[in-house]
C-alpha positions as CSV (number, residue, x, y, z in Angstrom):
1,M,-89.3,45.0,91.5
2,L,-92.3,47.2,91.3
3,K,-93.7,45.1,88.3
4,L,-93.3,42.1,90.6
5,K,-95.5,43.4,93.0
6,K,-98.1,44.3,90.7
7,L,-98.1,41.2,89.3
8,S,-98.4,39.7,93.1
9,I,-101.3,42.2,93.6
10,I,-103.1,41.0,90.6
11,A,-102.5,37.5,91.3
12,S,-103.7,37.7,94.6
13,F,-106.8,39.7,93.7
14,S,-107.6,37.0,90.9
15,L,-107.0,34.4,93.5
16,L,-109.6,36.2,95.8
17,V,-112.3,36.5,93.0
18,T,-112.0,33.0,91.9
19,T,-112.5,31.9,95.7
20,S,-115.4,33.9,96.2
21,F,-117.2,32.3,93.2
22,A,-116.1,29.0,94.1
23,K,-118.5,28.6,97.0
24,D,-120.7,25.5,96.5
25,L,-124.2,26.9,96.0
26,N,-127.1,25.5,97.5
27,L,-130.8,25.6,96.5
28,E,-131.4,28.8,98.7
29,D,-128.2,30.4,97.1
30,L,-129.5,29.8,93.8
31,I,-133.1,31.0,94.5
32,S,-131.7,34.1,95.9
33,I,-129.5,34.6,92.7
34,A,-132.9,34.3,90.5
35,L,-134.7,36.5,92.8
36,K,-132.5,39.3,92.0
37,N,-131.6,38.9,88.3
38,N,-134.3,36.8,86.6
39,T,-135.5,38.7,83.5
40,N,-139.2,37.8,83.8
41,I,-139.3,39.2,87.4
42,E,-137.5,42.3,86.3
43,L,-140.0,42.7,83.5
44,S,-143.1,42.1,85.7
45,K,-141.8,44.8,88.2
46,E,-141.3,47.1,85.2
47,Q,-145.0,46.8,84.6
48,S,-145.9,47.2,88.0
49,N,-144.2,50.3,87.8
50,I,-146.3,51.4,84.9
51,K,-149.4,50.8,86.4
52,K,-148.5,52.6,89.6
53,E,-147.6,55.5,87.4
54,Q,-151.1,55.1,85.4
55,I,-152.5,55.8,89.0
56,N,-150.8,59.0,89.4
57,K,-151.9,60.1,85.8
58,A,-155.4,59.3,86.5
59,T,-155.4,61.2,89.7
60,S,-154.2,64.3,88.0
61,T,-157.3,64.8,86.1
62,Y,-158.5,66.3,89.6
63,L,-156.0,68.5,89.5
64,P,-156.5,72.1,87.3
65,N,-154.6,72.5,84.0
66,L,-152.6,75.7,83.8
67,S,-150.9,76.8,80.6
68,L,-148.9,80.2,79.9
69,N,-148.2,81.6,76.6
70,A,-146.0,84.6,75.8
71,S,-145.3,86.0,72.5
72,T,-143.6,89.2,70.8
73,A,-144.7,90.2,67.2
74,R,-144.1,93.0,64.7
75,K,-147.6,94.0,63.4
76,D,-148.4,96.4,60.6
77,I,-152.1,97.5,60.9
78,K,-153.5,99.5,57.8
79,Q,-156.4,101.3,59.5
80,Q,-156.6,105.1,59.5
81,G,-153.0,105.3,58.2
82,N,-150.0,102.7,58.8
83,K,-149.4,101.9,62.2
84,I,-146.4,99.6,62.6
85,D,-145.3,98.4,66.2
86,D,-143.8,95.7,68.0
87,V,-146.6,94.0,70.2
88,N,-145.7,91.9,73.4
89,S,-148.5,89.6,74.9
90,V,-148.8,86.8,77.6
91,A,-151.8,85.0,78.2
92,V,-152.5,82.6,81.2
93,S,-155.2,80.0,81.1
94,A,-156.5,77.5,83.7
95,N,-159.2,74.7,83.6
96,Q,-160.3,73.0,86.5
97,L,-163.1,69.6,86.5
98,I,-166.1,70.4,88.6
99,Y,-168.0,67.0,88.0
100,D,-167.9,64.3,85.4
101,F,-170.4,61.8,87.0
102,G,-167.9,59.5,88.5
103,K,-165.7,58.8,85.1
104,T,-162.6,60.4,86.9
105,T,-163.2,58.3,90.1
106,S,-163.8,55.0,88.2
107,N,-160.6,55.5,86.0
108,I,-158.6,56.1,89.2
109,D,-160.3,52.9,90.7
110,S,-159.5,51.2,87.6
111,S,-155.9,52.0,87.5
112,K,-155.5,50.8,91.3
113,S,-156.9,47.5,90.5
114,S,-154.7,47.1,87.6
115,F,-151.7,48.0,90.0
116,D,-153.0,45.4,92.2
117,E,-153.2,42.9,89.2
118,S,-149.6,43.6,88.3
119,K,-148.4,43.3,92.2
120,S,-150.0,39.6,91.9
121,D,-148.3,38.8,88.8
122,I,-144.8,39.6,90.1
123,K,-145.5,37.0,93.1
124,A,-146.9,34.7,90.4
125,T,-143.7,35.0,88.5
126,I,-141.6,35.0,91.7
127,A,-143.2,31.4,92.5
128,K,-142.8,30.1,88.7
129,T,-139.2,31.0,88.7
130,I,-138.6,29.4,92.2
131,L,-140.1,26.4,90.9
132,Q,-138.0,26.4,87.8
133,V,-134.8,26.7,89.8
134,T,-135.7,24.2,92.1
135,S,-136.8,21.7,89.2
136,T,-133.5,22.4,87.8
137,Y,-131.3,22.2,90.8
138,Y,-133.0,18.6,91.3
139,D,-132.2,17.8,87.7
140,I,-128.5,18.7,88.5
141,L,-128.4,16.4,91.3
142,N,-129.8,13.5,89.6
143,K,-127.4,14.1,87.1
144,Y,-124.6,13.9,89.6
145,Q,-126.0,11.0,91.2
146,Q,-126.0,9.2,88.0
147,I,-122.0,10.0,87.5
148,E,-121.9,8.1,90.9
149,V,-123.8,5.1,89.5
150,A,-121.7,5.0,86.6
151,K,-118.5,5.4,88.5
152,E,-119.6,2.2,90.4
153,S,-120.3,0.7,87.1
154,V,-116.6,1.3,86.0
155,K,-115.2,0.1,89.6
156,L,-117.3,-3.4,89.3
157,D,-116.2,-3.7,85.6
158,E,-112.4,-3.1,86.7
159,L,-112.7,-5.7,89.3
160,Q,-114.5,-7.9,87.1
161,L,-111.7,-7.6,84.4
162,N,-109.0,-8.2,87.1
163,Q,-110.7,-11.3,88.2
164,A,-111.1,-12.5,84.5
165,N,-107.4,-11.9,83.7
166,E,-106.5,-13.9,87.1
167,Y,-108.9,-17.0,86.2
168,F,-107.6,-16.8,82.6
169,K,-104.1,-17.0,83.9
170,A,-104.9,-19.9,86.3
171,G,-106.5,-21.7,82.9
172,V,-109.7,-21.6,84.8
173,R,-111.4,-19.2,82.2
174,T,-110.8,-18.7,78.4
175,K,-109.6,-15.5,76.6
176,I,-113.3,-14.6,75.9
177,D,-113.9,-14.0,79.3
178,V,-111.0,-11.4,79.4
179,T,-112.3,-9.6,76.1
180,N,-115.8,-9.7,77.3
181,A,-114.7,-8.0,80.9
182,K,-112.7,-5.3,78.5
183,L,-115.8,-4.6,76.3
184,Q,-118.0,-4.1,79.6
185,L,-115.5,-1.8,81.3
186,S,-115.3,0.3,77.7
187,N,-118.8,0.5,77.8
188,S,-119.0,1.7,81.5
189,K,-116.5,4.3,80.8
190,L,-118.7,5.6,77.7
191,K,-121.7,6.0,80.0
192,L,-119.6,7.8,82.6
193,I,-118.3,10.3,80.0
194,Q,-121.9,10.8,78.8
195,A,-123.2,11.1,82.3
196,K,-120.6,14.0,83.0
197,Y,-121.5,15.8,79.8
198,D,-125.1,15.3,81.0
199,L,-124.5,17.1,83.9
200,K,-122.6,20.2,82.1
201,T,-125.5,20.4,79.8
202,T,-128.1,20.6,82.6
203,K,-126.0,23.3,84.3
204,T,-126.4,25.6,81.4
205,K,-130.3,25.8,82.0
206,L,-129.6,27.6,85.0
207,V,-128.2,30.8,83.1
208,S,-131.7,31.7,81.6
209,I,-133.4,31.0,84.9
210,L,-131.1,32.8,87.2
211,G,-130.8,35.8,84.8
212,K,-127.0,35.8,85.4
213,D,-123.9,33.8,83.8
214,L,-122.1,32.3,86.5
215,G,-119.7,30.8,84.2
216,T,-118.9,27.3,83.3
217,N,-117.2,26.7,87.0
218,I,-120.4,27.1,88.5
219,N,-120.4,24.5,91.8
220,I,-123.3,23.2,93.0
221,K,-123.8,21.7,96.6
222,F,-124.2,18.0,96.0
223,H,-125.9,15.5,98.2
224,N,-123.1,13.5,99.3
225,K,-124.8,10.5,100.8
226,E,-125.3,7.1,98.8
227,I,-128.7,7.2,97.2
228,T,-130.0,4.4,98.9
229,T,-129.2,6.5,102.3
230,L,-131.1,9.5,101.0
231,V,-134.2,7.7,100.4
232,K,-134.0,5.9,103.7
233,N,-133.7,8.9,105.3
234,T,-136.7,10.5,103.6
235,K,-139.8,11.4,105.8
236,Y,-142.9,11.3,104.0
237,K,-146.1,13.6,104.8
238,D,-149.7,12.5,104.6
239,F,-151.6,15.0,102.4
240,S,-155.3,15.5,102.1
241,L,-156.2,16.5,98.4
242,E,-159.4,18.2,99.6
243,K,-157.1,20.5,102.1
244,L,-154.6,21.0,99.3
245,V,-157.3,22.5,97.0
246,S,-158.7,24.5,99.4
247,L,-155.3,25.9,100.4
248,G,-154.4,26.4,96.8
249,L,-157.4,28.4,95.9
250,Q,-156.6,30.6,99.1
251,K,-152.8,30.9,98.3
252,R,-152.3,31.3,94.7
253,D,-151.5,34.6,93.4
254,E,-153.3,34.0,90.2
255,I,-156.6,34.0,91.9
256,R,-155.9,37.5,93.2
257,K,-154.6,38.5,89.8
258,Y,-157.9,37.8,88.2
259,K,-160.0,38.9,90.8
260,A,-158.2,42.4,90.4
261,K,-158.6,42.1,86.6
262,I,-162.4,41.6,87.2
263,Q,-162.4,44.8,89.5
264,T,-160.5,46.6,86.8
265,A,-163.1,45.5,84.2
266,K,-165.9,46.8,86.3
267,E,-164.4,50.1,86.6
268,Q,-163.9,50.4,83.0
269,K,-167.3,49.7,82.3
270,D,-168.3,52.5,84.8
271,I,-166.0,54.5,82.7
272,A,-167.6,53.6,79.6
273,S,-171.2,54.2,81.1
274,A,-169.9,57.8,82.3
275,D,-169.6,58.7,78.5
276,Y,-173.5,58.9,78.3
277,L,-173.6,62.0,80.9
278,P,-172.0,65.7,80.6
279,R,-168.9,67.0,81.8
280,I,-169.0,70.2,84.1
281,D,-165.6,72.3,84.4
282,V,-164.6,75.8,84.6
283,D,-162.2,77.6,82.4
284,A,-160.1,81.1,83.5
285,S,-158.1,83.0,81.4
286,Y,-156.3,86.4,81.7
287,T,-154.5,88.3,78.7
288,N,-152.4,91.1,78.7
289,S,-151.0,92.6,75.2
290,Q,-149.4,95.7,75.0
291,S,-148.4,98.2,72.1
292,D,-147.1,101.7,72.3
293,K,-148.8,102.8,68.7
294,I,-151.6,100.4,68.1
295,D,-154.1,101.1,70.2
296,T,-156.5,98.2,69.6
297,Q,-153.5,95.7,70.4
298,D,-153.3,97.4,73.8
299,V,-155.5,94.9,75.4
300,E,-155.8,93.5,79.0
301,Q,-158.6,91.1,79.8
302,S,-159.8,88.3,82.0
303,S,-162.7,85.7,82.2
304,V,-164.2,83.0,83.6
305,A,-166.5,80.3,82.4
306,L,-168.6,77.5,83.6
307,N,-168.6,74.8,80.8
308,L,-171.1,72.0,80.4
309,K,-170.0,69.4,77.5
310,W,-172.3,66.6,76.7
311,N,-172.0,64.4,73.6
312,F,-175.3,63.1,73.3
313,F,-174.3,61.8,70.0
314,T,-170.9,60.3,69.3
315,G,-171.6,58.0,66.2
316,L,-172.6,55.0,68.4
317,S,-168.9,54.6,69.6
318,T,-170.1,55.1,73.3
319,V,-172.4,52.2,72.7
320,A,-169.6,50.2,71.1
321,D,-167.2,51.2,74.1
322,N,-169.8,50.2,76.7
323,K,-170.5,46.6,74.8
324,I,-166.6,46.1,74.5
325,A,-166.4,46.9,78.5
326,L,-169.0,44.6,79.4
327,S,-167.4,41.6,77.1
328,N,-164.2,42.2,79.0
329,L,-165.8,41.9,82.2
330,S,-167.3,38.8,81.2
331,S,-164.0,37.3,80.0
332,A,-162.3,38.3,83.0
333,K,-164.9,36.4,84.8
334,K,-164.5,33.4,82.7
335,Q,-160.7,33.4,83.1
336,L,-160.9,33.4,86.8
337,Q,-163.1,30.3,86.3
338,Q,-160.8,28.7,84.1
339,Q,-157.8,29.6,86.4
340,I,-159.7,28.1,89.5
341,L,-160.4,24.7,87.6
342,D,-156.7,24.8,86.4
343,I,-155.3,25.4,89.7
344,K,-157.8,22.4,91.1
345,Q,-156.2,20.1,88.0
346,E,-152.6,21.3,89.0
347,I,-153.0,20.4,92.6
348,T,-154.8,16.8,91.9
349,S,-152.2,16.0,89.3
350,A,-149.2,17.1,91.6
351,Y,-150.8,15.2,94.4
352,L,-150.8,12.1,92.6
353,N,-147.4,12.4,91.2
354,V,-146.1,12.8,94.9
355,K,-148.0,9.8,95.8
356,Q,-146.9,7.6,92.9
357,S,-143.3,8.6,93.7
358,I,-143.5,7.6,97.4
359,D,-144.8,4.1,96.3
360,S,-142.3,3.9,93.6
361,L,-139.4,4.8,96.0
362,N,-140.5,1.8,98.3
363,I,-140.6,-0.3,95.0
364,G,-137.3,1.0,93.8
365,L,-135.4,0.5,97.1
366,L,-136.1,-3.1,97.2
367,N,-135.3,-3.6,93.6
368,V,-131.7,-2.3,94.6
369,K,-131.7,-4.6,97.8
370,L,-132.5,-7.6,95.7
371,A,-130.3,-6.6,92.7
372,T,-127.4,-6.2,95.2
373,E,-128.0,-9.8,96.6
374,N,-128.4,-11.2,92.9
375,L,-125.2,-9.4,91.9
376,N,-123.4,-11.1,95.1
377,L,-124.9,-14.4,94.2
378,A,-123.7,-14.2,90.6
379,N,-120.4,-13.2,91.4
380,E,-120.1,-16.1,94.0
381,R,-121.4,-18.3,91.4
382,Y,-118.9,-17.1,88.8
383,K,-116.0,-17.8,91.2
384,A,-117.3,-21.3,91.8
385,G,-117.3,-22.2,88.0
386,L,-121.0,-22.5,88.2
387,N,-122.1,-19.7,85.5
388,D,-120.3,-17.9,82.8
389,L,-119.7,-14.1,82.6
390,I,-122.8,-13.4,80.7
391,E,-124.9,-14.2,83.9
392,L,-122.5,-12.2,86.0
393,N,-123.1,-9.2,83.5
394,D,-126.7,-9.5,83.4
395,A,-126.6,-9.4,87.1
396,K,-124.5,-6.2,87.3
397,L,-126.7,-4.5,84.4
398,E,-129.7,-5.2,86.6
399,Y,-128.1,-3.8,89.6
400,T,-126.6,-0.6,87.9
401,Q,-130.1,-0.1,86.2
402,A,-131.8,-0.7,89.7
403,K,-129.8,2.0,91.4
404,S,-130.0,4.5,88.3
405,S,-133.9,4.0,88.5
406,L,-133.8,4.7,92.2
407,V,-132.0,8.2,91.6
408,N,-134.4,8.7,88.9
409,I,-137.4,8.3,91.1
410,Y,-135.9,10.0,94.2
411,Y,-135.2,13.2,92.2
412,A,-138.7,13.1,90.5
413,Y,-140.0,12.8,94.0
414,L,-138.5,15.8,95.0
415,T,-139.4,17.6,92.1
416,N,-142.9,16.6,92.0
417,L,-143.1,17.6,96.0
418,A,-141.7,21.3,94.7
419,N,-144.6,21.1,92.3
420,L,-147.4,20.5,94.6
421,N,-145.9,23.1,96.8
422,Y,-146.2,25.6,93.6
423,S,-149.5,24.5,92.8
424,I,-151.0,25.3,96.3
425,G,-149.1,28.5,96.6
426,T,-146.7,27.7,99.2
427,I,-143.3,27.4,97.2
428,H,-141.8,30.4,98.3
429,E,-142.6,29.6,101.8
430,K,-140.2,26.9,101.6
431,I,-136.9,29.1,100.9
């Protein structure tokens, strides 16, 4: 009886777990999972943590360095007779930077700019991840709608086969019409199988993007409306390319990233220049050494020293460091210029792709309407004996192709729209 209760509890728990993962996931759900688990986001955050600690490391130069050394030794001194004794000693020393002509300050500022760069990199990685999730999600919806088109094709071919059988039995049509209808149905079923596996394959792409394996039974919330209804209900926005480019240059995190990189390079140049100048610091030390038998080892002393260290010649390494820093600064500025050009190109391409998709949707919708009328006319002509099965098959093929094409165009439009939002730096605002 106890075993039955345990099995019942386990079964209930398994059902609960299965049910909890059976929820249909929409785009917002998938993005939320990716933001918590995506490996690239986690890596960029870890890099940012490193940059943050480098600020603390650079700031620590302002603080004194303290050290303690304690030792015990047995010494045998041969001077005016052998003297053997244990010698215990303690030494404390400290070093404090006084002034290094801005080198430490520049190092701290450089670390802060590098940290700002890493934070912008996190945001840029998040935006890219959202785009990847969105594109894959729409690709999955596309594959789902293609399955619906394939199912409709199977139904049409089943009706056509039934019709051919009836006409053959009535002696109106020949056996070849029945055979041809069977072949068309078989091909449609094959395409349906292929469409289903295309959907499964596309779902697997989510694993690497989400950073979490949701299993093979992942459920996506699909658009349950028919494709022509989805297209007719789509509302289009009018975009100004100039305003989009201006917005993108303001919003894109890559711009802030490279600006921070330039600031880092400037501070690194100041650090390299500071190597031409001296460093002033203070050393303080205290030593206490005790011995009962050896007077020379029984010592207590302290010292304070003001030091000026000036490496006025370092084998031209300082000159080389300054040239490297200057080249890094120039390189960072060039990278920003190129990034601005890339962003402008991305926005322009995304804008044109959206415009093309809108125009294509209108044509695609018209094609489906005309293909539907053509299929109905071909079917009526076939019933009336005015054409053969080849004409009817051609009409059905044109209909399914028009519908499949409309599906591709619609989800290409949504993907292009997501690309446009990404290119202007607002994709994270859409979730």
